[in-house]
N, C-alpha and C positions, 0 to 999 in steps of 0.2 A: 193745525196749520192748513188752511184752505188754499187752494191754488188761486193765485191772483190773476184775474183776467185783465186785458188791456183796457177795457171799458171802465173797470173799477179803478184802475190806476189813474187813468186820465180824468176821472171825475173827482179825485182827491185834490185837496188844495196842497200848496207847496209844503207847509208844515206837516201835514198829514203824511205826505210821501216820505219826508225825511224821517219821521218817527217810525213809519212802517219799515223803511229800509234799515234803520238801526235795530229794530226788533228782529227782522229776518236775519241780519248778520249775527246777532247774539244767539239766535236759535240755531243757526248753522254751526257756530262755534261749539255750542252745547252738544249737538248731535255728533260732531266730529270727535269731541272728547269722549263721548260714550263709546263710539266705535274704536277709538284708539286704546281704550282700556280693556278692550276685549268683550265688552258687553254687547249683547244682541240688540240691535235697535228694534223698537216696536213695529216700525214700518220700514222695510228695507229701501224703498224708493224715496223716503222722505228727504234725504240729503240732496238727491238729484232735483227733486221738486223745489226745494228751497233755493238751490243754486239758480235754477231757471227763473224763479220769481224775482230774485235779485237782479239777474241779467235783464229781464223785462223792464223792471223799474229803472235801471240805469239807462237802458236804451231810450225809454220814453223821456227821461230827464234830458238826455243828450239831444234828442230830436227837438224838444222845445227850446233848448239853449240855441241850437242852430237857427231855428225859426225866428227867435228874437233877434239874433245877430243879422239875419237877412232882411228883416222888416225895414229898418232905416236905410239899408243899402239900395232899395228899389228906386230911390230918387236919382235921376240922371245927374251925374257929377259933371260940372263944366270945368274944364282945365284951360288955362290960358295957352294959346299956341306957342310952341317952342320952336326955336331955330334948329335946323338939322345940324348935326355935328359935322364939322369940317376938319380935315387933317391939316396940321401945320406943314408948310413947305419945308422940305428937307433938301440939303445939298447933296448932290451925287458924290459918292466917295470913290476915290481912285487910289490904287496902290502904286506907290512910287518905288522904282527900283525892282520891280517884280520881273520874273522871267517870262 
């Protein structure tokens, strides 16, 4: 398991990223299983490195999702002018028979 750099992740196509993410998650599950059974992991920092690689991958996926959502929103939207809201006239209330 090599550490994934952001350049490497960004250069991957979408299917490659999804496949790599799935692979990382299954590897993390395997490493956690080994640790839970009391086995000594071959590399103590491997679980942490895998978690960070998954986080990097998800962060880049989210950044691109946001960038795609903002791309069409750059066009200025023209809204028709609206009338300002007015309050309906109310009758003044008086209490009859009060002290």
